[in-house]
PDB file with one MODEL, atoms N, CA, C and O in Angstrom:
MODEL        1
ATOM      1  N   MET A   1     -56.377  -2.804  39.364  1.00  0.00           N
ATOM      2  CA  MET A   1     -55.270  -3.687  38.983  1.00  0.00           C
ATOM      3  C   MET A   1     -54.292  -3.564  40.066  1.00  0.00           C
ATOM      4  O   MET A   1     -53.757  -2.554  40.522  1.00  0.00           O
ATOM      5  N   PRO A   2     -54.161  -4.863  40.403  1.00  0.00           N
ATOM      6  CA  PRO A   2     -53.217  -5.013  41.518  1.00  0.00           C
ATOM      7  C   PRO A   2     -51.705  -4.543  41.273  1.00  0.00           C
ATOM      8  O   PRO A   2     -51.143  -4.770  40.202  1.00  0.00           O
ATOM      9  N   TYR A   3     -51.155  -3.953  42.211  1.00  0.00           N
ATOM     10  CA  TYR A   3     -49.729  -3.369  41.832  1.00  0.00           C
ATOM     11  C   TYR A   3     -48.912  -3.616  43.119  1.00  0.00           C
ATOM     12  O   TYR A   3     -48.931  -2.851  44.082  1.00  0.00           O
ATOM     13  N   PRO A   4     -48.165  -4.798  43.043  1.00  0.00           N
ATOM     14  CA  PRO A   4     -47.128  -5.239  44.412  1.00  0.00           C
ATOM     15  C   PRO A   4     -46.347  -4.221  44.972  1.00  0.00           C
ATOM     16  O   PRO A   4     -45.500  -3.737  44.222  1.00  0.00           O
ATOM     17  N   LEU A   5     -46.461  -3.604  46.564  1.00  0.00           N
ATOM     18  CA  LEU A   5     -45.953  -2.816  46.812  1.00  0.00           C
ATOM     19  C   LEU A   5     -44.971  -3.547  48.356  1.00  0.00           C
ATOM     20  O   LEU A   5     -45.172  -4.626  48.913  1.00  0.00           O
ATOM     21  N   ARG A   6     -44.048  -2.606  48.649  1.00  0.00           N
ATOM     22  CA  ARG A   6     -43.559  -2.963  49.679  1.00  0.00           C
ATOM     23  C   ARG A   6     -42.970  -1.802  50.922  1.00  0.00           C
ATOM     24  O   ARG A   6     -42.302  -0.816  50.612  1.00  0.00           O
ATOM     25  N   ILE A   7     -43.329  -2.112  52.236  1.00  0.00           N
ATOM     26  CA  ILE A   7     -42.999  -0.956  52.769  1.00  0.00           C
ATOM     27  C   ILE A   7     -41.633  -0.868  53.282  1.00  0.00           C
ATOM     28  O   ILE A   7     -40.997  -1.673  53.962  1.00  0.00           O
ATOM     29  N   GLN A   8     -41.215   0.634  52.668  1.00  0.00           N
ATOM     30  CA  GLN A   8     -40.248   0.816  52.793  1.00  0.00           C
ATOM     31  C   GLN A   8     -39.432   1.430  54.100  1.00  0.00           C
ATOM     32  O   GLN A   8     -38.256   1.265  54.423  1.00  0.00           O
ATOM     33  N   SER A   9     -40.573   2.265  54.789  1.00  0.00           N
ATOM     34  CA  SER A   9     -40.537   2.800  56.356  1.00  0.00           C
ATOM     35  C   SER A   9     -41.594   2.780  56.741  1.00  0.00           C
ATOM     36  O   SER A   9     -42.566   2.717  55.988  1.00  0.00           O
ATOM     37  N   ILE A  10     -41.689   2.839  58.346  1.00  0.00           N
ATOM     38  CA  ILE A  10     -42.994   3.436  59.131  1.00  0.00           C
ATOM     39  C   ILE A  10     -42.532   4.098  59.806  1.00  0.00           C
ATOM     40  O   ILE A  10     -41.498   3.702  60.343  1.00  0.00           O
ATOM     41  N   SER A  11     -43.123   5.639  60.182  1.00  0.00           N
ATOM     42  CA  SER A  11     -42.834   6.489  61.363  1.00  0.00           C
ATOM     43  C   SER A  11     -44.115   6.602  62.074  1.00  0.00           C
ATOM     44  O   SER A  11     -45.099   6.034  61.601  1.00  0.00           O
ATOM     45  N   LEU A  12     -44.206   7.304  63.206  1.00  0.00           N
ATOM     46  CA  LEU A  12     -45.317   7.878  63.885  1.00  0.00           C
ATOM     47  C   LEU A  12     -45.457   9.335  63.498  1.00  0.00           C
ATOM     48  O   LEU A  12     -44.595  10.206  63.614  1.00  0.00           O
ATOM     49  N   GLY A  13     -46.505   9.441  63.089  1.00  0.00           N
ATOM     50  CA  GLY A  13     -47.364  10.414  62.724  1.00  0.00           C
ATOM     51  C   GLY A  13     -48.141  11.596  63.494  1.00  0.00           C
ATOM     52  O   GLY A  13     -48.213  12.813  63.322  1.00  0.00           O
ATOM     53  N   ALA A  14     -48.752  10.592  64.521  1.00  0.00           N
ATOM     54  CA  ALA A  14     -49.368  11.148  65.753  1.00  0.00           C
ATOM     55  C   ALA A  14     -49.863  10.237  66.759  1.00  0.00           C
ATOM     56  O   ALA A  14     -49.812   9.011  66.663  1.00  0.00           O
ATOM     57  N   ASP A  15     -50.291  10.818  67.621  1.00  0.00           N
ATOM     58  CA  ASP A  15     -51.056   9.642  68.827  1.00  0.00           C
ATOM     59  C   ASP A  15     -51.541   8.490  67.816  1.00  0.00           C
ATOM     60  O   ASP A  15     -52.199   8.903  66.861  1.00  0.00           O
ATOM     61  N   GLU A  16     -51.325   7.183  67.882  1.00  0.00           N
ATOM     62  CA  GLU A  16     -52.040   5.870  67.585  1.00  0.00           C
ATOM     63  C   GLU A  16     -51.920   6.184  66.128  1.00  0.00           C
ATOM     64  O   GLU A  16     -52.760   5.465  65.586  1.00  0.00           O
ATOM     65  N   VAL A  17     -51.292   6.905  65.199  1.00  0.00           N
ATOM     66  CA  VAL A  17     -51.424   7.082  63.494  1.00  0.00           C
ATOM     67  C   VAL A  17     -49.800   6.515  63.347  1.00  0.00           C
ATOM     68  O   VAL A  17     -48.843   6.871  64.034  1.00  0.00           O
ATOM     69  N   LEU A  18     -49.814   5.439  62.139  1.00  0.00           N
ATOM     70  CA  LEU A  18     -48.155   5.246  61.683  1.00  0.00           C
ATOM     71  C   LEU A  18     -48.528   5.729  60.188  1.00  0.00           C
ATOM     72  O   LEU A  18     -49.588   5.668  59.564  1.00  0.00           O
ATOM     73  N   VAL A  19     -47.027   6.323  59.793  1.00  0.00           N
ATOM     74  CA  VAL A  19     -47.360   6.572  58.535  1.00  0.00           C
ATOM     75  C   VAL A  19     -46.411   5.412  57.813  1.00  0.00           C
ATOM     76  O   VAL A  19     -45.400   4.988  58.372  1.00  0.00           O
ATOM     77  N   PHE A  20     -46.839   4.962  56.546  1.00  0.00           N
ATOM     78  CA  PHE A  20     -46.141   4.158  55.927  1.00  0.00           C
ATOM     79  C   PHE A  20     -45.478   4.634  54.772  1.00  0.00           C
ATOM     80  O   PHE A  20     -46.026   5.656  54.361  1.00  0.00           O
ATOM     81  N   GLU A  21     -44.323   4.215  53.962  1.00  0.00           N
ATOM     82  CA  GLU A  21     -43.648   4.713  52.979  1.00  0.00           C
ATOM     83  C   GLU A  21     -44.112   3.362  52.371  1.00  0.00           C
ATOM     84  O   GLU A  21     -44.111   2.314  53.016  1.00  0.00           O
ATOM     85  N   LEU A  22     -44.588   3.493  50.817  1.00  0.00           N
ATOM     86  CA  LEU A  22     -44.932   2.203  50.204  1.00  0.00           C
ATOM     87  C   LEU A  22     -44.048   2.255  48.706  1.00  0.00           C
ATOM     88  O   LEU A  22     -44.250   3.222  47.972  1.00  0.00           O
ATOM     89  N   ARG A  23     -43.207   1.340  48.342  1.00  0.00           N
ATOM     90  CA  ARG A  23     -42.854   1.547  47.103  1.00  0.00           C
ATOM     91  C   ARG A  23     -42.728   0.251  46.434  1.00  0.00           C
ATOM     92  O   ARG A  23     -42.669  -0.850  46.981  1.00  0.00           O
ATOM     93  N   SER A  24     -42.683   0.578  44.888  1.00  0.00           N
ATOM     94  CA  SER A  24     -42.959  -0.695  43.906  1.00  0.00           C
ATOM     95  C   SER A  24     -41.898  -1.862  44.447  1.00  0.00           C
ATOM     96  O   SER A  24     -40.791  -1.557  44.892  1.00  0.00           O
ATOM     97  N   ALA A  25     -42.387  -3.275  44.350  1.00  0.00           N
ATOM     98  CA  ALA A  25     -41.831  -4.360  44.830  1.00  0.00           C
ATOM     99  C   ALA A  25     -40.607  -4.201  43.820  1.00  0.00           C
ATOM    100  O   ALA A  25     -39.505  -4.525  44.262  1.00  0.00           O
ATOM    101  N   SER A  26     -40.698  -3.674  42.339  1.00  0.00           N
ATOM    102  CA  SER A  26     -39.996  -3.951  41.209  1.00  0.00           C
ATOM    103  C   SER A  26     -38.851  -2.956  40.930  1.00  0.00           C
ATOM    104  O   SER A  26     -37.960  -3.017  40.083  1.00  0.00           O
ATOM    105  N   GLY A  27     -39.145  -1.907  41.990  1.00  0.00           N
ATOM    106  CA  GLY A  27     -38.390  -0.817  41.676  1.00  0.00           C
ATOM    107  C   GLY A  27     -38.900   0.086  40.579  1.00  0.00           C
ATOM    108  O   GLY A  27     -38.180   1.030  40.254  1.00  0.00           O
ATOM    109  N   MET A  28     -39.862  -0.063  40.073  1.00  0.00           N
ATOM    110  CA  MET A  28     -40.354   1.339  38.996  1.00  0.00           C
ATOM    111  C   MET A  28     -41.108   2.208  39.661  1.00  0.00           C
ATOM    112  O   MET A  28     -41.512   2.112  40.819  1.00  0.00           O
ATOM    113  N   GLU A  29     -41.308   3.178  38.785  1.00  0.00           N
ATOM    114  CA  GLU A  29     -42.123   4.070  39.444  1.00  0.00           C
ATOM    115  C   GLU A  29     -43.571   3.654  39.552  1.00  0.00           C
ATOM    116  O   GLU A  29     -44.075   2.787  38.838  1.00  0.00           O
ATOM    117  N   LEU A  30     -44.112   4.231  40.356  1.00  0.00           N
ATOM    118  CA  LEU A  30     -45.772   4.047  40.816  1.00  0.00           C
ATOM    119  C   LEU A  30     -46.561   4.837  39.941  1.00  0.00           C
ATOM    120  O   LEU A  30     -46.049   5.892  39.567  1.00  0.00           O
ATOM    121  N   PRO A  31     -47.987   4.481  39.431  1.00  0.00           N
ATOM    122  CA  PRO A  31     -48.734   4.844  38.835  1.00  0.00           C
ATOM    123  C   PRO A  31     -49.182   6.378  39.104  1.00  0.00           C
ATOM    124  O   PRO A  31     -49.630   6.618  40.225  1.00  0.00           O
ATOM    125  N   PRO A  32     -49.106   7.343  38.249  1.00  0.00           N
ATOM    126  CA  PRO A  32     -49.649   8.722  38.960  1.00  0.00           C
ATOM    127  C   PRO A  32     -50.964   8.402  39.324  1.00  0.00           C
ATOM    128  O   PRO A  32     -51.721   7.520  38.921  1.00  0.00           O
ATOM    129  N   PHE A  33     -51.135   9.595  40.456  1.00  0.00           N
ATOM    130  CA  PHE A  33     -52.454   9.997  41.097  1.00  0.00           C
ATOM    131  C   PHE A  33     -52.739  11.390  41.237  1.00  0.00           C
ATOM    132  O   PHE A  33     -51.857  12.218  41.013  1.00  0.00           O
ATOM    133  N   ASP A  34     -53.936  11.737  41.601  1.00  0.00           N
ATOM    134  CA  ASP A  34     -54.359  13.056  41.660  1.00  0.00           C
ATOM    135  C   ASP A  34     -54.810  13.393  43.005  1.00  0.00           C
ATOM    136  O   ASP A  34     -55.639  12.723  43.622  1.00  0.00           O
ATOM    137  N   PRO A  35     -54.211  14.511  43.471  1.00  0.00           N
ATOM    138  CA  PRO A  35     -54.469  14.770  44.689  1.00  0.00           C
ATOM    139  C   PRO A  35     -55.728  14.405  45.356  1.00  0.00           C
ATOM    140  O   PRO A  35     -56.769  14.759  44.804  1.00  0.00           O
ATOM    141  N   GLY A  36     -55.792  13.724  46.504  1.00  0.00           N
ATOM    142  CA  GLY A  36     -57.027  13.299  47.211  1.00  0.00           C
ATOM    143  C   GLY A  36     -57.423  11.778  46.742  1.00  0.00           C
ATOM    144  O   GLY A  36     -58.431  11.173  47.108  1.00  0.00           O
ATOM    145  N   ALA A  37     -56.409  11.294  45.851  1.00  0.00           N
ATOM    146  CA  ALA A  37     -56.560  10.021  45.674  1.00  0.00           C
ATOM    147  C   ALA A  37     -56.648   8.892  46.793  1.00  0.00           C
ATOM    148  O   ALA A  37     -56.345   9.412  47.867  1.00  0.00           O
ATOM    149  N   HIS A  38     -56.890   7.805  46.916  1.00  0.00           N
ATOM    150  CA  HIS A  38     -57.048   6.773  47.258  1.00  0.00           C
ATOM    151  C   HIS A  38     -56.348   5.175  46.743  1.00  0.00           C
ATOM    152  O   HIS A  38     -56.503   4.882  45.557  1.00  0.00           O
ATOM    153  N   ILE A  39     -55.813   4.473  47.390  1.00  0.00           N
ATOM    154  CA  ILE A  39     -55.272   3.190  47.052  1.00  0.00           C
ATOM    155  C   ILE A  39     -56.466   2.173  47.887  1.00  0.00           C
ATOM    156  O   ILE A  39     -57.144   2.558  48.839  1.00  0.00           O
ATOM    157  N   ASP A  40     -56.509   1.085  47.393  1.00  0.00           N
ATOM    158  CA  ASP A  40     -57.077  -0.247  48.163  1.00  0.00           C
ATOM    159  C   ASP A  40     -55.822  -0.941  48.505  1.00  0.00           C
ATOM    160  O   ASP A  40     -54.985  -1.012  47.604  1.00  0.00           O
ATOM    161  N   LEU A  41     -55.597  -1.367  49.436  1.00  0.00           N
ATOM    162  CA  LEU A  41     -54.321  -2.448  49.900  1.00  0.00           C
ATOM    163  C   LEU A  41     -55.285  -3.875  50.116  1.00  0.00           C
ATOM    164  O   LEU A  41     -56.269  -3.954  50.852  1.00  0.00           O
ATOM    165  N   HIS A  42     -54.765  -4.865  49.341  1.00  0.00           N
ATOM    166  CA  HIS A  42     -55.376  -6.204  49.753  1.00  0.00           C
ATOM    167  C   HIS A  42     -54.417  -6.607  50.185  1.00  0.00           C
ATOM    168  O   HIS A  42     -53.275  -6.582  49.725  1.00  0.00           O
ATOM    169  N   LEU A  43     -54.971  -7.184  51.493  1.00  0.00           N
ATOM    170  CA  LEU A  43     -53.853  -7.529  52.724  1.00  0.00           C
ATOM    171  C   LEU A  43     -54.055  -9.261  52.882  1.00  0.00           C
ATOM    172  O   LEU A  43     -55.050  -9.760  52.354  1.00  0.00           O
ATOM    173  N   LEU A  44     -53.127 -10.099  53.586  1.00  0.00           N
ATOM    174  CA  LEU A  44     -53.433 -11.328  53.675  1.00  0.00           C
ATOM    175  C   LEU A  44     -54.615 -11.720  54.186  1.00  0.00           C
ATOM    176  O   LEU A  44     -55.015 -10.899  55.012  1.00  0.00           O
ATOM    177  N   GLY A  45     -55.442 -12.766  54.015  1.00  0.00           N
ATOM    178  CA  GLY A  45     -56.330 -13.105  54.603  1.00  0.00           C
ATOM    179  C   GLY A  45     -57.802 -12.429  53.636  1.00  0.00           C
ATOM    180  O   GLY A  45     -58.941 -12.691  54.023  1.00  0.00           O
ATOM    181  N   GLY A  46     -57.594 -11.699  52.578  1.00  0.00           N
ATOM    182  CA  GLY A  46     -58.671 -11.499  51.496  1.00  0.00           C
ATOM    183  C   GLY A  46     -59.388  -9.849  52.290  1.00  0.00           C
ATOM    184  O   GLY A  46     -60.509  -9.427  52.004  1.00  0.00           O
ATOM    185  N   THR A  47     -58.414  -9.141  53.300  1.00  0.00           N
ATOM    186  CA  THR A  47     -58.673  -8.279  53.902  1.00  0.00           C
ATOM    187  C   THR A  47     -58.459  -6.924  52.858  1.00  0.00           C
ATOM    188  O   THR A  47     -57.324  -6.644  52.474  1.00  0.00           O
ATOM    189  N   VAL A  48     -59.468  -6.236  52.500  1.00  0.00           N
ATOM    190  CA  VAL A  48     -59.023  -5.255  51.770  1.00  0.00           C
ATOM    191  C   VAL A  48     -59.366  -3.584  52.414  1.00  0.00           C
ATOM    192  O   VAL A  48     -60.489  -3.331  52.848  1.00  0.00           O
ATOM    193  N   ARG A  49     -58.573  -2.831  52.406  1.00  0.00           N
ATOM    194  CA  ARG A  49     -58.540  -1.279  53.421  1.00  0.00           C
ATOM    195  C   ARG A  49     -58.275  -0.510  52.303  1.00  0.00           C
ATOM    196  O   ARG A  49     -57.500  -0.863  51.414  1.00  0.00           O
ATOM    197  N   SER A  50     -59.004   0.719  52.320  1.00  0.00           N
ATOM    198  CA  SER A  50     -58.810   2.076  51.544  1.00  0.00           C
ATOM    199  C   SER A  50     -57.914   3.078  52.373  1.00  0.00           C
ATOM    200  O   SER A  50     -58.006   3.287  53.583  1.00  0.00           O
ATOM    201  N   TYR A  51     -57.394   3.419  51.852  1.00  0.00           N
ATOM    202  CA  TYR A  51     -56.108   4.833  52.018  1.00  0.00           C
ATOM    203  C   TYR A  51     -56.073   6.002  51.541  1.00  0.00           C
ATOM    204  O   TYR A  51     -56.000   5.947  50.314  1.00  0.00           O
ATOM    205  N   SER A  52     -56.092   7.127  51.969  1.00  0.00           N
ATOM    206  CA  SER A  52     -55.848   8.158  51.165  1.00  0.00           C
ATOM    207  C   SER A  52     -54.300   8.483  50.975  1.00  0.00           C
ATOM    208  O   SER A  52     -53.484   8.445  51.896  1.00  0.00           O
ATOM    209  N   LEU A  53     -54.085   8.722  49.997  1.00  0.00           N
ATOM    210  CA  LEU A  53     -52.275   9.008  49.566  1.00  0.00           C
ATOM    211  C   LEU A  53     -51.948  10.547  50.075  1.00  0.00           C
ATOM    212  O   LEU A  53     -52.755  11.424  49.767  1.00  0.00           O
ATOM    213  N   LEU A  54     -50.869  10.863  50.788  1.00  0.00           N
ATOM    214  CA  LEU A  54     -50.580  11.720  51.339  1.00  0.00           C
ATOM    215  C   LEU A  54     -49.722  12.722  50.840  1.00  0.00           C
ATOM    216  O   LEU A  54     -49.619  13.887  51.226  1.00  0.00           O
ATOM    217  N   ASN A  55     -48.946  11.973  49.684  1.00  0.00           N
ATOM    218  CA  ASN A  55     -47.560  12.785  49.270  1.00  0.00           C
ATOM    219  C   ASN A  55     -47.935  13.833  48.160  1.00  0.00           C
ATOM    220  O   ASN A  55     -49.089  13.987  47.760  1.00  0.00           O
ATOM    221  N   ASP A  56     -46.882  14.517  47.715  1.00  0.00           N
ATOM    222  CA  ASP A  56     -47.177  15.318  46.590  1.00  0.00           C
ATOM    223  C   ASP A  56     -47.367  14.001  44.968  1.00  0.00           C
ATOM    224  O   ASP A  56     -46.676  12.988  44.862  1.00  0.00           O
ATOM    225  N   PRO A  57     -48.096  14.293  44.277  1.00  0.00           N
ATOM    226  CA  PRO A  57     -48.549  13.630  43.258  1.00  0.00           C
ATOM    227  C   PRO A  57     -47.362  13.563  42.393  1.00  0.00           C
ATOM    228  O   PRO A  57     -47.453  12.683  41.538  1.00  0.00           O
ATOM    229  N   ARG A  58     -45.995  14.422  42.369  1.00  0.00           N
ATOM    230  CA  ARG A  58     -45.255  14.359  41.289  1.00  0.00           C
ATOM    231  C   ARG A  58     -44.028  13.342  42.274  1.00  0.00           C
ATOM    232  O   ARG A  58     -42.902  13.198  41.796  1.00  0.00           O
ATOM    233  N   GLU A  59     -44.283  12.869  43.269  1.00  0.00           N
ATOM    234  CA  GLU A  59     -43.187  12.019  44.080  1.00  0.00           C
ATOM    235  C   GLU A  59     -43.779  10.586  43.332  1.00  0.00           C
ATOM    236  O   GLU A  59     -44.458   9.889  44.087  1.00  0.00           O
ATOM    237  N   ARG A  60     -43.630  10.166  42.192  1.00  0.00           N
ATOM    238  CA  ARG A  60     -43.802   8.630  41.822  1.00  0.00           C
ATOM    239  C   ARG A  60     -43.048   7.632  42.229  1.00  0.00           C
ATOM    240  O   ARG A  60     -43.264   6.470  41.885  1.00  0.00           O
ATOM    241  N   HIS A  61     -42.085   7.990  43.008  1.00  0.00           N
ATOM    242  CA  HIS A  61     -41.083   6.931  43.659  1.00  0.00           C
ATOM    243  C   HIS A  61     -41.484   6.257  44.890  1.00  0.00           C
ATOM    244  O   HIS A  61     -40.787   5.461  45.520  1.00  0.00           O
ATOM    245  N   ARG A  62     -43.179   6.810  45.308  1.00  0.00           N
ATOM    246  CA  ARG A  62     -43.415   6.393  46.617  1.00  0.00           C
ATOM    247  C   ARG A  62     -45.105   6.650  46.755  1.00  0.00           C
ATOM    248  O   ARG A  62     -45.817   7.412  46.100  1.00  0.00           O
ATOM    249  N   TYR A  63     -45.439   5.775  47.794  1.00  0.00           N
ATOM    250  CA  TYR A  63     -47.089   6.341  48.261  1.00  0.00           C
ATOM    251  C   TYR A  63     -46.620   6.618  49.678  1.00  0.00           C
ATOM    252  O   TYR A  63     -45.599   6.136  50.167  1.00  0.00           O
ATOM    253  N   LEU A  64     -47.453   7.429  50.282  1.00  0.00           N
ATOM    254  CA  LEU A  64     -47.354   7.725  51.951  1.00  0.00           C
ATOM    255  C   LEU A  64     -49.044   7.521  52.071  1.00  0.00           C
ATOM    256  O   LEU A  64     -49.980   7.889  51.361  1.00  0.00           O
ATOM    257  N   ILE A  65     -48.958   6.837  53.183  1.00  0.00           N
ATOM    258  CA  ILE A  65     -50.461   6.554  53.696  1.00  0.00           C
ATOM    259  C   ILE A  65     -50.228   6.644  55.304  1.00  0.00           C
ATOM    260  O   ILE A  65     -49.147   6.393  55.836  1.00  0.00           O
ATOM    261  N   ALA A  66     -51.546   7.087  56.080  1.00  0.00           N
ATOM    262  CA  ALA A  66     -51.282   7.163  57.407  1.00  0.00           C
ATOM    263  C   ALA A  66     -52.367   6.017  57.838  1.00  0.00           C
ATOM    264  O   ALA A  66     -53.390   5.805  57.187  1.00  0.00           O
ATOM    265  N   VAL A  67     -52.040   5.376  58.908  1.00  0.00           N
ATOM    266  CA  VAL A  67     -53.030   4.229  59.535  1.00  0.00           C
ATOM    267  C   VAL A  67     -53.345   4.401  60.653  1.00  0.00           C
ATOM    268  O   VAL A  67     -52.409   4.212  61.429  1.00  0.00           O
ATOM    269  N   LYS A  68     -54.543   4.769  61.248  1.00  0.00           N
ATOM    270  CA  LYS A  68     -54.781   5.053  62.830  1.00  0.00           C
ATOM    271  C   LYS A  68     -55.120   3.347  63.439  1.00  0.00           C
ATOM    272  O   LYS A  68     -55.790   2.445  62.937  1.00  0.00           O
ATOM    273  N   ARG A  69     -54.437   3.405  64.541  1.00  0.00           N
ATOM    274  CA  ARG A  69     -54.511   2.066  65.470  1.00  0.00           C
ATOM    275  C   ARG A  69     -55.872   1.825  65.846  1.00  0.00           C
ATOM    276  O   ARG A  69     -56.087   2.663  66.722  1.00  0.00           O
ATOM    277  N   GLU A  70     -56.831   1.200  65.684  1.00  0.00           N
ATOM    278  CA  GLU A  70     -58.051   1.040  66.347  1.00  0.00           C
ATOM    279  C   GLU A  70     -58.464  -0.407  67.243  1.00  0.00           C
ATOM    280  O   GLU A  70     -59.555  -0.494  67.807  1.00  0.00           O
TER     281      GLU A  70
ENDMDL
END
């Protein structure tokens, strides 16, 4: 099920790796997840990318993902 997110912040994680903090576009809590879970981001142009969630599952206000530049 699609869930609208917005980028709250972007920080440098390592060489050529950016960490994105994503939050609900409506400000509501995000769906729960288990350690090791992934999310699929549906981007403009129909591109879909899967990313591991990095943050603690108890943090329902945000998702953290790392994206390596290729």
